[in-house]
All heavy atoms as a GROMACS GRO file, in nm:
protein
  514
    1MET      N    1   0.503   0.412   1.499
    1MET     CA    2   0.525   0.528   1.413
    1MET      C    3   0.665   0.588   1.437
    1MET      O    4   0.732   0.626   1.342
    1MET     CB    5   0.414   0.630   1.440
    1MET     CG    6   0.420   0.748   1.350
    1MET     SD    7   0.387   0.696   1.182
    1MET     CE    8   0.386   0.849   1.100
    2LEU      N    9   0.703   0.595   1.564
    2LEU     CA   10   0.835   0.650   1.596
    2LEU      C   11   0.946   0.564   1.537
    2LEU      O   12   1.048   0.616   1.490
    2LEU     CB   13   0.851   0.662   1.748
    2LEU     CG   14   0.978   0.729   1.799
    2LEU    CD1   15   0.988   0.871   1.745
    2LEU    CD2   16   0.981   0.730   1.949
    3ASP      N   17   0.923   0.432   1.536
    3ASP     CA   18   1.022   0.342   1.477
    3ASP      C   19   1.042   0.371   1.328
    3ASP      O   20   1.154   0.372   1.279
    3ASP     CB   21   0.980   0.196   1.494
    3ASP     CG   22   0.989   0.148   1.637
    3ASP    OD1   23   1.049   0.218   1.721
    3ASP    OD2   24   0.935   0.040   1.666
    4ARG      N   25   0.934   0.396   1.258
    4ARG     CA   26   0.943   0.424   1.114
    4ARG      C   27   1.013   0.558   1.087
    4ARG      O   28   1.091   0.569   0.992
    4ARG     CB   29   0.804   0.424   1.050
    4ARG     CG   30   0.745   0.286   1.044
    4ARG     CD   31   0.606   0.291   0.984
    4ARG     NE   32   0.544   0.161   0.997
    4ARG     CZ   33   0.505   0.088   0.895
    4ARG    NH1   34   0.518   0.134   0.773
    4ARG    NH2   35   0.449  -0.029   0.914
    5ILE      N   36   0.985   0.657   1.169
    5ILE     CA   37   1.052   0.787   1.153
    5ILE      C   38   1.201   0.771   1.178
    5ILE      O   39   1.284   0.821   1.101
    5ILE     CB   40   0.990   0.891   1.248
    5ILE    CG1   41   0.847   0.924   1.207
    5ILE    CG2   42   1.075   1.018   1.252
    5ILE    CD1   43   0.769   1.006   1.308
    6ALA      N   44   1.235   0.699   1.284
    6ALA     CA   45   1.377   0.677   1.316
    6ALA      C   46   1.446   0.601   1.203
    6ALA      O   47   1.557   0.636   1.163
    6ALA     CB   48   1.390   0.600   1.448
    7LEU      N   49   1.379   0.499   1.151
    7LEU     CA   50   1.438   0.422   1.042
    7LEU      C   51   1.457   0.507   0.917
    7LEU      O   52   1.561   0.499   0.851
    7LEU     CB   53   1.352   0.300   1.011
    7LEU     CG   54   1.407   0.200   0.910
    7LEU    CD1   55   1.543   0.147   0.956
    7LEU    CD2   56   1.309   0.086   0.892
    8ALA      N   57   1.360   0.591   0.887
    8ALA     CA   58   1.373   0.681   0.771
    8ALA      C   59   1.491   0.776   0.788
    8ALA      O   60   1.568   0.800   0.694
    8ALA     CB   61   1.244   0.760   0.750
    9LEU      N   62   1.509   0.830   0.908
    9LEU     CA   63   1.621   0.919   0.935
    9LEU      C   64   1.754   0.847   0.923
    9LEU      O   65   1.851   0.902   0.870
    9LEU     CB   66   1.607   0.984   1.073
    9LEU     CG   67   1.497   1.088   1.084
    9LEU    CD1   68   1.476   1.126   1.230
    9LEU    CD2   69   1.529   1.211   1.000
   10VAL      N   70   1.760   0.723   0.970
   10VAL     CA   71   1.884   0.645   0.959
   10VAL      C   72   1.915   0.616   0.812
   10VAL      O   73   2.031   0.620   0.770
   10VAL     CB   74   1.874   0.516   1.043
   10VAL    CG1   75   1.988   0.421   1.014
   10VAL    CG2   76   1.870   0.551   1.191
   11ILE      N   77   1.812   0.588   0.734
   11ILE     CA   78   1.834   0.564   0.590
   11ILE      C   79   1.885   0.691   0.523
   11ILE      O   80   1.979   0.687   0.443
   11ILE     CB   81   1.704   0.514   0.524
   11ILE    CG1   82   1.675   0.372   0.571
   11ILE    CG2   83   1.715   0.520   0.372
   11ILE    CD1   84   1.538   0.321   0.533
   12ILE      N   85   1.827   0.806   0.557
   12ILE     CA   86   1.876   0.934   0.503
   12ILE      C   87   2.022   0.955   0.542
   12ILE      O   88   2.104   0.995   0.459
   12ILE     CB   89   1.788   1.051   0.552
   12ILE    CG1   90   1.650   1.042   0.487
   12ILE    CG2   91   1.854   1.186   0.525
   12ILE    CD1   92   1.547   1.134   0.548
   13GLY      N   93   2.055   0.927   0.668
   13GLY     CA   94   2.194   0.941   0.712
   13GLY      C   95   2.288   0.847   0.638
   13GLY      O   96   2.398   0.885   0.600
   14GLY      N   97   2.242   0.724   0.616
   14GLY     CA   98   2.323   0.627   0.542
   14GLY      C   99   2.346   0.670   0.398
   14GLY      O  100   2.456   0.656   0.344
   15LEU      N  101   2.241   0.722   0.334
   15LEU     CA  102   2.256   0.771   0.198
   15LEU      C  103   2.352   0.890   0.192
   15LEU      O  104   2.431   0.904   0.098
   15LEU     CB  105   2.120   0.808   0.139
   15LEU     CG  106   2.026   0.690   0.114
   15LEU    CD1  107   1.887   0.740   0.074
   15LEU    CD2  108   2.083   0.597   0.008
   16ASN      N  109   2.344   0.976   0.293
   16ASN     CA  110   2.435   1.091   0.298
   16ASN      C  111   2.580   1.043   0.313
   16ASN      O  112   2.669   1.092   0.244
   16ASN     CB  113   2.397   1.186   0.411
   16ASN     CG  114   2.476   1.314   0.406
   16ASN    OD1  115   2.472   1.386   0.307
   16ASN    ND2  116   2.547   1.344   0.513
   17TRP      N  117   2.604   0.946   0.402
   17TRP     CA  118   2.738   0.892   0.418
   17TRP      C  119   2.785   0.824   0.291
   17TRP      O  120   2.903   0.832   0.255
   17TRP     CB  121   2.744   0.794   0.536
   17TRP     CG  122   2.769   0.863   0.665
   17TRP    CD1  123   2.677   0.888   0.763
   17TRP    CD2  124   2.892   0.920   0.709
   17TRP    NE1  125   2.737   0.955   0.866
   17TRP    CE2  126   2.869   0.976   0.836
   17TRP    CE3  127   3.019   0.927   0.655
   17TRP    CZ2  128   2.968   1.040   0.907
   17TRP    CZ3  129   3.118   0.991   0.728
   17TRP    CH2  130   3.092   1.046   0.853
   18GLY      N  131   2.694   0.757   0.223
   18GLY     CA  132   2.729   0.695   0.096
   18GLY      C  133   2.770   0.798  -0.008
   18GLY      O  134   2.867   0.778  -0.083
   19SER      N  135   2.698   0.910  -0.013
   19SER     CA  136   2.734   1.015  -0.109
   19SER      C  137   2.868   1.080  -0.073
   19SER      O  138   2.944   1.118  -0.162
   19SER     CB  139   2.624   1.121  -0.119
   19SER     OG  140   2.618   1.202  -0.004
   20ILE      N  141   2.898   1.087   0.056
   20ILE     CA  142   3.029   1.140   0.097
   20ILE      C  143   3.139   1.043   0.056
   20ILE      O  144   3.242   1.082   0.000
   20ILE     CB  145   3.033   1.166   0.249
   20ILE    CG1  146   2.940   1.281   0.286
   20ILE    CG2  147   3.175   1.195   0.296
   20ILE    CD1  148   2.918   1.298   0.436
   21GLY      N  149   3.117   0.914   0.082
   21GLY     CA  150   3.218   0.814   0.051
   21GLY      C  151   3.241   0.794  -0.097
   21GLY      O  152   3.356   0.778  -0.141
   22ILE      N  153   3.135   0.796  -0.176
   22ILE     CA  154   3.148   0.768  -0.319
   22ILE      C  155   3.183   0.893  -0.399
   22ILE      O  156   3.270   0.891  -0.485
   22ILE     CB  157   3.019   0.704  -0.373
   22ILE    CG1  158   2.998   0.568  -0.307
   22ILE    CG2  159   3.022   0.689  -0.525
   22ILE    CD1  160   2.861   0.507  -0.332
   23PHE      N  161   3.113   1.002  -0.370
   23PHE     CA  162   3.127   1.123  -0.450
   23PHE      C  163   3.201   1.237  -0.380
   23PHE      O  164   3.230   1.339  -0.442
   23PHE     CB  165   2.990   1.174  -0.493
   23PHE     CG  166   2.907   1.072  -0.565
   23PHE    CD1  167   2.791   1.021  -0.508
   23PHE    CD2  168   2.945   1.024  -0.689
   23PHE    CE1  169   2.714   0.926  -0.572
   23PHE    CE2  170   2.868   0.928  -0.755
   23PHE     CZ  171   2.752   0.880  -0.696
   24GLY      N  172   3.227   1.222  -0.251
   24GLY     CA  173   3.290   1.331  -0.176
   24GLY      C  174   3.197   1.450  -0.158
   24GLY      O  175   3.243   1.563  -0.146
   25TYR      N  176   3.066   1.424  -0.156
   25TYR     CA  177   2.967   1.532  -0.151
   25TYR      C  178   2.875   1.512  -0.032
   25TYR      O  179   2.808   1.409  -0.020
   25TYR     CB  180   2.885   1.533  -0.281
   25TYR     CG  181   2.787   1.647  -0.289
   25TYR    CD1  182   2.829   1.777  -0.308
   25TYR    CD2  183   2.651   1.623  -0.278
   25TYR    CE1  184   2.739   1.881  -0.316
   25TYR    CE2  185   2.560   1.727  -0.285
   25TYR     CZ  186   2.604   1.855  -0.304
   25TYR     OH  187   2.515   1.958  -0.310
   26ASP      N  188   2.870   1.609   0.058
   26ASP     CA  189   2.783   1.605   0.175
   26ASP      C  190   2.650   1.672   0.138
   26ASP      O  191   2.639   1.795   0.138
   26ASP     CB  192   2.850   1.676   0.292
   26ASP     CG  193   2.766   1.677   0.417
   26ASP    OD1  194   2.658   1.615   0.419
   26ASP    OD2  195   2.809   1.741   0.515
   27LEU      N  196   2.551   1.592   0.108
   27LEU     CA  197   2.421   1.644   0.064
   27LEU      C  198   2.352   1.723   0.175
   27LEU      O  199   2.299   1.832   0.151
   27LEU     CB  200   2.332   1.529   0.017
   27LEU     CG  201   2.194   1.567  -0.036
   27LEU    CD1  202   2.208   1.658  -0.158
   27LEU    CD2  203   2.114   1.444  -0.069
   28VAL      N  204   2.352   1.671   0.297
   28VAL     CA  205   2.287   1.741   0.408
   28VAL      C  206   2.357   1.874   0.434
   28VAL      O  207   2.292   1.977   0.451
   28VAL     CB  208   2.286   1.653   0.535
   28VAL    CG1  209   2.236   1.731   0.656
   28VAL    CG2  210   2.199   1.530   0.514
   29GLY      N  211   2.489   1.871   0.436
   29GLY     CA  212   2.564   1.996   0.456
   29GLY      C  213   2.537   2.096   0.346
   29GLY      O  214   2.522   2.216   0.371
   30ALA      N  215   2.529   2.048   0.222
   30ALA     CA  216   2.503   2.138   0.109
   30ALA      C  217   2.364   2.199   0.116
   30ALA      O  218   2.344   2.316   0.084
   30ALA     CB  219   2.520   2.062  -0.023
   31LEU      N  220   2.267   2.121   0.162
   31LEU     CA  221   2.129   2.171   0.169
   31LEU      C  222   2.108   2.269   0.284
   31LEU      O  223   2.026   2.360   0.275
   31LEU     CB  224   2.031   2.055   0.184
   31LEU     CG  225   2.012   1.966   0.061
   31LEU    CD1  226   1.923   1.847   0.097
   31LEU    CD2  227   1.953   2.045  -0.054
   32PHE      N  228   2.182   2.249   0.393
   32PHE     CA  229   2.155   2.326   0.514
   32PHE      C  230   2.270   2.415   0.558
   32PHE      O  231   2.281   2.450   0.675
   32PHE     CB  232   2.113   2.232   0.627
   32PHE     CG  233   1.988   2.155   0.595
   32PHE    CD1  234   1.993   2.019   0.572
   32PHE    CD2  235   1.866   2.219   0.585
   32PHE    CE1  236   1.879   1.948   0.542
   32PHE    CE2  237   1.750   2.150   0.555
   32PHE     CZ  238   1.757   2.014   0.532
   33GLY      N  239   2.360   2.453   0.468
   33GLY     CA  240   2.459   2.555   0.499
   33GLY      C  241   2.595   2.507   0.540
   33GLY      O  242   2.669   2.580   0.606
   34GLY      N  243   2.634   2.386   0.504
   34GLY     CA  244   2.767   2.336   0.538
   34GLY      C  245   2.765   2.254   0.666
   34GLY      O  246   2.672   2.262   0.746
   35GLN      N  247   2.870   2.176   0.685
   35GLN     CA  248   2.876   2.086   0.800
   35GLN      C  249   2.880   2.161   0.933
   35GLN      O  250   2.833   2.109   1.033
   35GLN     CB  251   2.998   1.995   0.790
   35GLN     CG  252   2.987   1.892   0.682
   35GLN     CD  253   3.109   1.801   0.680
   35GLN    OE1  254   3.212   1.831   0.738
   35GLN    NE2  255   3.096   1.690   0.610
   36GLY      N  256   2.936   2.278   0.935
   36GLY     CA  257   2.948   2.353   1.059
   36GLY      C  258   2.829   2.440   1.092
   36GLY      O  259   2.821   2.495   1.202
   37ALA      N  260   2.735   2.453   1.000
   37ALA     CA  261   2.618   2.538   1.023
   37ALA      C  262   2.531   2.478   1.134
   37ALA      O  263   2.520   2.356   1.148
   37ALA     CB  264   2.536   2.553   0.895
   38THR      N  265   2.472   2.564   1.212
   38THR     CA  266   2.392   2.520   1.326
   38THR      C  267   2.280   2.426   1.283
   38THR      O  268   2.260   2.322   1.346
   38THR     CB  269   2.332   2.643   1.399
   38THR    OG1  270   2.439   2.727   1.441
   38THR    CG2  271   2.251   2.600   1.519
   39PHE      N  272   2.207   2.461   1.178
   39PHE     CA  273   2.096   2.377   1.135
   39PHE      C  274   2.145   2.241   1.086
   39PHE      O  275   2.082   2.139   1.116
   39PHE     CB  276   2.013   2.447   1.027
   39PHE     CG  277   1.878   2.385   1.006
   39PHE    CD1  278   1.784   2.384   1.108
   39PHE    CD2  279   1.846   2.324   0.887
   39PHE    CE1  280   1.660   2.326   1.091
   39PHE    CE2  281   1.722   2.265   0.868
   39PHE     CZ  282   1.629   2.266   0.971
   40SER      N  283   2.257   2.236   1.017
   40SER     CA  284   2.314   2.108   0.973
   40SER      C  285   2.352   2.023   1.092
   40SER      O  286   2.327   1.902   1.094
   40SER     CB  287   2.438   2.131   0.886
   40SER     OG  288   2.404   2.187   0.763
   41ARG      N  289   2.410   2.085   1.192
   41ARG     CA  290   2.449   2.011   1.312
   41ARG      C  291   2.328   1.956   1.385
   41ARG      O  292   2.331   1.846   1.440
   41ARG     CB  293   2.533   2.099   1.404
   41ARG     CG  294   2.670   2.131   1.342
   41ARG     CD  295   2.748   2.228   1.427
   41ARG     NE  296   2.763   2.179   1.564
   41ARG     CZ  297   2.874   2.126   1.612
   41ARG    NH1  298   2.980   2.114   1.534
   41ARG    NH2  299   2.879   2.085   1.736
   42ILE      N  300   2.218   2.030   1.383
   42ILE     CA  301   2.094   1.981   1.444
   42ILE      C  302   2.043   1.859   1.368
   42ILE      O  303   2.003   1.759   1.428
   42ILE     CB  304   1.988   2.093   1.449
   42ILE    CG1  305   2.030   2.200   1.549
   42ILE    CG2  306   1.850   2.037   1.482
   42ILE    CD1  307   1.946   2.327   1.543
   43ILE      N  308   2.045   1.866   1.234
   43ILE     CA  309   2.002   1.753   1.151
   43ILE      C  310   2.091   1.632   1.179
   43ILE      O  311   2.041   1.520   1.198
   43ILE     CB  312   2.007   1.789   1.001
   43ILE    CG1  313   1.912   1.904   0.969
   43ILE    CG2  314   1.978   1.666   0.914
   43ILE    CD1  315   1.766   1.874   0.990
   44PHE      N  316   2.222   1.652   1.183
   44PHE     CA  317   2.315   1.542   1.212
   44PHE      C  318   2.287   1.481   1.350
   44PHE      O  319   2.290   1.359   1.367
   44PHE     CB  320   2.460   1.588   1.204
   44PHE     CG  321   2.506   1.620   1.065
   44PHE    CD1  322   2.579   1.736   1.040
   44PHE    CD2  323   2.479   1.537   0.958
   44PHE    CE1  324   2.623   1.767   0.912
   44PHE    CE2  325   2.522   1.566   0.830
   44PHE     CZ  326   2.595   1.682   0.807
   45ALA      N  327   2.257   1.565   1.448
   45ALA     CA  328   2.228   1.516   1.583
   45ALA      C  329   2.098   1.436   1.586
   45ALA      O  330   2.090   1.330   1.650
   45ALA     CB  331   2.219   1.634   1.680
   46ILE      N  332   1.996   1.482   1.514
   46ILE     CA  333   1.869   1.410   1.508
   46ILE      C  334   1.888   1.273   1.442
   46ILE      O  335   1.834   1.173   1.489
   46ILE     CB  336   1.763   1.494   1.434
   46ILE    CG1  337   1.724   1.615   1.520
   46ILE    CG2  338   1.640   1.411   1.399
   46ILE    CD1  339   1.637   1.716   1.448
   47VAL      N  340   1.966   1.269   1.335
   47VAL     CA  341   1.994   1.141   1.268
   47VAL      C  342   2.071   1.049   1.363
   47VAL      O  343   2.044   0.929   1.370
   47VAL     CB  344   2.071   1.163   1.136
   47VAL    CG1  345   2.120   1.032   1.078
   47VAL    CG2  346   1.983   1.235   1.035
   48GLY      N  347   2.164   1.103   1.439
   48GLY     CA  348   2.238   1.022   1.537
   48GLY      C  349   2.150   0.967   1.646
   48GLY      O  350   2.162   0.850   1.686
   49ILE      N  351   2.057   1.048   1.695
   49ILE     CA  352   1.962   1.002   1.796
   49ILE      C  353   1.872   0.892   1.738
   49ILE      O  354   1.842   0.792   1.804
   49ILE     CB  355   1.879   1.120   1.850
   49ILE    CG1  356   1.969   1.213   1.933
   49ILE    CG2  357   1.761   1.072   1.934
   49ILE    CD1  358   1.908   1.346   1.966
   50ALA      N  359   1.832   0.910   1.612
   50ALA     CA  360   1.751   0.808   1.546
   50ALA      C  361   1.829   0.676   1.535
   50ALA      O  362   1.772   0.568   1.553
   50ALA     CB  363   1.707   0.855   1.407
   51ALA      N  364   1.958   0.685   1.507
   51ALA     CA  365   2.041   0.565   1.499
   51ALA      C  366   2.047   0.494   1.635
   51ALA      O  367   2.039   0.371   1.641
   51ALA     CB  368   2.181   0.599   1.449
   52LEU      N  369   2.061   0.571   1.741
   52LEU     CA  370   2.060   0.512   1.875
   52LEU      C  371   1.927   0.443   1.902
   52LEU      O  372   1.923   0.334   1.960
   52LEU     CB  373   2.088   0.619   1.981
   52LEU     CG  374   2.230   0.674   1.984
   52LEU    CD1  375   2.240   0.789   2.082
   52LEU    CD2  376   2.329   0.564   2.020
   53TRP      N  377   1.818   0.505   1.861
   53TRP     CA  378   1.685   0.446   1.878
   53TRP      C  379   1.676   0.313   1.801
   53TRP      O  380   1.619   0.216   1.850
   53TRP     CB  381   1.579   0.543   1.830
   53TRP     CG  382   1.439   0.490   1.845
   53TRP    CD1  383   1.366   0.423   1.752
   53TRP    CD2  384   1.358   0.497   1.962
   53TRP    NE1  385   1.244   0.389   1.804
   53TRP    CE2  386   1.236   0.434   1.933
   53TRP    CE3  387   1.376   0.552   2.089
   53TRP    CZ2  388   1.134   0.423   2.026
   53TRP    CZ3  389   1.273   0.542   2.180
   53TRP    CH2  390   1.154   0.478   2.149
   54CYS      N  391   1.732   0.310   1.682
   54CYS     CA  392   1.723   0.191   1.597
   54CYS      C  393   1.802   0.073   1.653
   54CYS      O  394   1.776  -0.042   1.616
   54CYS     CB  395   1.768   0.223   1.454
   54CYS     SG  396   1.647   0.322   1.364
   55ILE      N  397   1.895   0.098   1.742
   55ILE     CA  398   1.966  -0.012   1.808
   55ILE      C  399   1.868  -0.101   1.881
   55ILE      O  400   1.884  -0.223   1.887
   55ILE     CB  401   2.076   0.042   1.903
   55ILE    CG1  402   2.189   0.106   1.822
   55ILE    CG2  403   2.130  -0.069   1.993
   55ILE    CD1  404   2.290   0.179   1.907
   56SER      N  405   1.760  -0.041   1.932
   56SER     CA  406   1.660  -0.119   2.006
   56SER      C  407   1.591  -0.221   1.917
   56SER      O  408   1.533  -0.318   1.968
   56SER     CB  409   1.556  -0.025   2.068
   56SER     OG  410   1.473   0.033   1.968
   57PHE      N  411   1.596  -0.205   1.785
   57PHE     CA  412   1.533  -0.301   1.694
   57PHE      C  413   1.594  -0.440   1.708
   57PHE      O  414   1.528  -0.540   1.684
   57PHE     CB  415   1.545  -0.255   1.548
   57PHE     CG  416   1.469  -0.129   1.516
   57PHE    CD1  417   1.486  -0.068   1.393
   57PHE    CD2  418   1.383  -0.068   1.606
   57PHE    CE1  419   1.418   0.047   1.360
   57PHE    CE2  420   1.315   0.048   1.574
   57PHE     CZ  421   1.332   0.106   1.451
   58PHE      N  422   1.720  -0.446   1.747
   58PHE     CA  423   1.786  -0.575   1.763
   58PHE      C  424   1.728  -0.655   1.881
   58PHE      O  425   1.742  -0.776   1.887
   58PHE     CB  426   1.937  -0.558   1.784
   58PHE     CG  427   2.011  -0.518   1.661
   58PHE    CD1  428   2.070  -0.394   1.652
   58PHE    CD2  429   2.021  -0.605   1.554
   58PHE    CE1  430   2.139  -0.356   1.538
   58PHE    CE2  431   2.090  -0.568   1.439
   58PHE     CZ  432   2.148  -0.444   1.432
   59PHE      N  433   1.664  -0.586   1.974
   59PHE     CA  434   1.617  -0.650   2.095
   59PHE      C  435   1.465  -0.665   2.099
   59PHE      O  436   1.410  -0.714   2.197
   59PHE     CB  437   1.665  -0.571   2.218
   59PHE     CG  438   1.814  -0.554   2.219
   59PHE    CD1  439   1.871  -0.432   2.185
   59PHE    CD2  440   1.897  -0.660   2.250
   59PHE    CE1  441   2.009  -0.416   2.183
   59PHE    CE2  442   2.034  -0.644   2.249
   59PHE     CZ  443   2.090  -0.522   2.216
   60LYS      N  444   1.398  -0.624   1.992
   60LYS     CA  445   1.252  -0.636   1.987
   60LYS      C  446   1.211  -0.771   1.931
   60LYS      O  447   1.276  -0.826   1.844
   60LYS     CB  448   1.193  -0.525   1.899
   60LYS     CG  449   1.198  -0.390   1.964
   60LYS     CD  450   1.122  -0.290   1.881
   60LYS     CE  451   1.122  -0.156   1.953
   60LYS     NZ  452   1.044  -0.056   1.881
   61LYS      N  453   1.100  -0.820   1.983
   61LYS     CA  454   1.045  -0.945   1.933
   61LYS      C  455   0.985  -0.919   1.794
   61LYS      O  456   0.917  -0.819   1.773
   61LYS     CB  457   0.938  -0.996   2.027
   61LYS     CG  458   0.877  -1.126   1.986
   61LYS     CD  459   0.772  -1.169   2.082
   61LYS     CE  460   0.701  -1.292   2.027
   61LYS     NZ  461   0.582  -1.325   2.104
   62ASN      N  462   1.008  -1.011   1.702
   62ASN     CA  463   0.954  -0.999   1.567
   62ASN      C  464   0.807  -1.041   1.571
   62ASN      O  465   0.775  -1.155   1.604
   62ASN     CB  466   1.033  -1.087   1.471
   62ASN     CG  467   0.994  -1.063   1.328
   62ASN    OD1  468   0.901  -0.989   1.299
   62ASN    ND2  469   1.066  -1.126   1.237
   63ASP      N  470   0.717  -0.948   1.538
   63ASP     CA  471   0.574  -0.974   1.543
   63ASP      C  472   0.514  -1.014   1.409
   63ASP      O  473   0.394  -1.008   1.391
   63ASP     CB  474   0.501  -0.851   1.597
   63ASP     CG  475   0.536  -0.822   1.742
   63ASP    OD1  476   0.564  -0.918   1.814
   63ASP    OD2  477   0.533  -0.705   1.781
   64VAL      N  478   0.597  -1.055   1.314
   64VAL     CA  479   0.549  -1.093   1.182
   64VAL      C  480   0.481  -1.230   1.193
   64VAL      O  481   0.534  -1.323   1.251
   64VAL     CB  482   0.665  -1.099   1.081
   64VAL    CG1  483   0.615  -1.149   0.947
   64VAL    CG2  484   0.728  -0.962   1.067
   65ILE      N  485   0.361  -1.237   1.136
   65ILE     CA  486   0.286  -1.362   1.139
   65ILE      C  487   0.294  -1.426   1.002
   65ILE      O  488   0.261  -1.364   0.901
   65ILE     CB  489   0.139  -1.337   1.178
   65ILE    CG1  490   0.131  -1.277   1.317
   65ILE    CG2  491   0.058  -1.466   1.169
   65ILE    CD1  492  -0.008  -1.232   1.357
   66ASP      N  493   0.336  -1.552   0.997
   66ASP     CA  494   0.347  -1.625   0.872
   66ASP      C  495   0.222  -1.710   0.854
   66ASP      O  496   0.196  -1.801   0.933
   66ASP     CB  497   0.473  -1.712   0.874
   66ASP     CG  498   0.496  -1.781   0.740
   66ASP    OD1  499   0.436  -1.740   0.640
   66ASP    OD2  500   0.578  -1.875   0.740
   67ASN      N  501   0.142  -1.679   0.753
   67ASN     CA  502   0.017  -1.750   0.729
   67ASN      C  503   0.030  -1.857   0.622
   67ASN      O  504  -0.069  -1.902   0.566
   67ASN     CB  505  -0.094  -1.652   0.687
   67ASN     CG  506  -0.134  -1.562   0.802
   67ASN    OD1  507  -0.132  -1.604   0.916
   67ASN    ND2  508  -0.170  -1.439   0.771
   68SER      N  509   0.149  -1.902   0.592
   68SER     CA  510   0.163  -2.004   0.486
   68SER      C  511   0.147  -2.143   0.537
   68SER      O  512   0.146  -2.177   0.647
   68SER     CB  513   0.300  -1.989   0.419
   68SER     OG  514   0.403  -1.998   0.513
   0.00000   0.00000   0.00000
């Protein structure tokens, strides 16, 4: 469950970076009071921690079973 939450947060962060790169618009900052606002910084920190957690996905064994 924690892996899915972390992955969702990383996807949200990636979409936010995409909106900054393409449109010059920081969606998270706009929703939570600007990039310097305390709550925005907390959200950015949580997304960063989730990204660090997701690095572990590269080292996990793939448990997918192929029944074909």
